N, C-alpha and C positions, 0 to 999 in steps of 0.2 A: 469335498468342495468341488463345485462345478467349474468348468473353464470360464464361464461368465463371471462367477464370483471372484476368481483369481485376478480378473482385470479391474475389479472395483478397488478404489483407493480410500484410505482414511486421510481426511484433509482437515486442517485447522485454519480458520480464517479470522483475523482480527478486524476490528472496525466494521463489523458486519450488520449493524442494526439498520443501516440505510445506505442509499447511494450505491457506489461501486461494490462495496463489500457484500451488501444484500444481493445484488445482481449476480455476483460470483457464486454465492451460496446457492441460489436458485439454479444456476447453470450446472453446477456440479451435482446437485441433487437430481436433476433431470437425467443426468447420465448414470444414475444408479449408485453413486458413491456414498460413503458414510461421511458426513460433514459435521464437524464440531465448530461452533461459532462463538466468538467472544466480542463483547462491547461493554460499555458501562451499564447500559440498560437494554432490555430485550426489544423494545419498540415494535417494529413490524415483524420481528422474528417470531412473536407469539403465534401469529396467524400461520406462518410457514411451518412451525412446529406441529400445528394441528394437522397439516396436510401430509407431513412426513414424520410421524411419531417414532418410527423405528430407525430412520436414517439420520435425523437431525437432533442435535443436543446443544444446549447453551451453557456456557460458563462465564459468569460475570467477571470482567477484568477492566480495571481502570489502569491503563498503561502508564499513567503519571505517578503511580504509587509503588515505590519499591517494596512496601509492606505486602502488596498483593502477589508478588512473584512466587513465593513458596506455596501459598495456598492454591493458586491457579495451577502451578506445576503438579501438585498432588491431585487436584481435581481432574486434570488432563490425563495423568497417568492412571487414574482410576477408571477412565473410559476406554483407554486403548494402551496396548503395549508398544505401539510404534506409530509413526506418522510417515506416510508416503509423500505428503506435500503440506507445506505450511506457507500460507499467503499472508504476509504481514502488511496490512493495509490501513491500520489506524492512523489518522492524520487530522490536522487542523490548519487554519490559516488566519493570521491577523496582519493588517497592513499598518505600516509606520507613517504617522503624520510628522514629518520632519520639523514643521514649525511649532508643533505642540507635542513633542515626542513622549510616548509612554514606553520607557525603556524596559519596563517589566514584561512587555509582550515577547521580548526575545526569550526570556526564561520560559514563559508559558508555551510558546510554539515549540521550543526545543524539547521540553519535557514530553510532549506528545510525539512529535515527528521523529526525533533522533533517539532520545533516551527511552521513549516508548518502544521503539524497535529493538534497542539493546535489551530491554527487559523481556520483550517477547521472545527474543532469541534465547535468553536464559531459560525461559519456560520450555521451549520446544526442541532445543538442540539435542538433548539426550534421546528423545523419541525419534528424531530424524536419524541419529547415529545407530539406532537399534535395528534398522533394516537397511538392505542394500538398495542402491539406485534411488535414494530419496532426493527431495528437491526443496530448497529454501528459496522463496520468492519475496522480494521486498518492493514496495511501491514508492518510487521517488517522484519526479515531476519533470516535465519539459522546461520548467522554469530554470533548471540548472544549466540550460543551453545558452542563455543570454540574460543580461540584466534587465529587470523591469522596475519601474518606479514603485516605491512603497513596499517592495518585496524583500527587503534586506533580511528580515528574520525568517520568512518562509523559504526563500531561495537558499539561504545558508544552511538551514536545517536539512533540506532535501539534497543539497550537495554533500553534506556529511553522510547522509544515508547511502548515497551512491558510492562514495569511497569505502564506507563500511562494508558494503556488499562485495565490492571488487576485491578487497583484501581478504574477506572471508572465503571467497571462491578459491583463493590460493591455499589457505590453511585447511579447508575442509576437503580438498581433493583426495587426500589419503583415506578419508572416511567414507568415500563414495557418496558424498552429499553435493549435488549440483546447486549452484547459486545463480539466480537471475535477478536482474534489476529492471523494473518496469517504469518507463517514463511517459505517463499519459499527458495529453493536452487537456483542454477544458472538457469536463464531464458535467452534465446537468444533475447536480446533487443539491441537497439542502445547504451545503457549504458555499457552492458557487452561486447559488441563487441570491446570496447576499451581496454579490459583487455589483459595483456601480459603474462598470465599464464594459465595452464590447469584448466578447470572447469568441474569436474567430475559430471556425471549424468545430464548434461545440457538438458533442454527441451524447446520446442517452447512455445511462449506465449499462443497459443491456447490450448496446453496440460495443461498448468498451470491453465488457466482460467476454464477449465472443472473441474479440481480437486478442485479449490477454490469454484466454484459454489456448488458442492456437499457438501463441508464442511459448507458453509453458510446455505444451506438448512437444515442441521442437527443442526444448531445453536450451534456449538461447542464453547468451551471456547478458545481453541487454536488448530491450525492445522499446523504441520510442515511436509514438503515434499521436495523431494522424501524420502521414508522411508530408502533407502540404505544410503543416506547421513546422515540422522538422526542417523542411527546405527553407522556410523563411528564417528560422533561427540559425541555420547554417550560413546564410548570407550575412546575418548579424555578426557572426564570428569572423567572417572574411573581411567585412567592412565595418569595423567597430565605430569609426568616427561618423560614418553615415547613420548607423543605428543610434548613436548618441544624439545626432542632430535632430532626428525625427521622433525620438522617444523621451528625451529629457524633459523634466517638468518645467512648465512655464510659470514663473512667479506672478501671482495676481497682484495688481496694484491696489 
């Protein structure tokens, strides 16, 4: 094995059919890594597979289905004996209309964002433990930094993800598995394109992927970006009554 090959990583990325996950897959492929991607459907990944037939492979995974866990685990183990890096990125968002609430959306959002990450960890953890200096990365959100209207389900699920990763960091230290939590701001994806409000400091998936890759390389505990949004949300925590005054919902007459 050449010295160059020794630096190549085997990486698993969930939620990779579009948006941030797809951008991360492209980024790591360009660096010469072996990338295994998962999503419910291949989507744009089909074209990427044609460009990287030897480096990229796809495993279908619906993270909301407990019944998928064992089959995906077996499929992943058939492709590799270890993982250097797992980026758990699958996510969704629905907003609550408090006047006509659909309480079922809490379950739907939680099944993807939180329980989907738990199931993904079930799949990849044995392969992360199978090598030294491996890295588990989960994508949370800057939404956990301050409350936003209509975001009860989304924010709560992402806060759960953040705590899950923080606790796992402690438990996985003896196994030499690093754990990082990524808190992005607004990224221009099919999901955010449905939003009906201003999204300050929004960036492209490619810009976000570059920032995340640098943070992962540093093996940070947590990385929140962009910094301008972080600063705004820090002020919200310092002055919660002021944040409430300017961000609470106005009832229409």
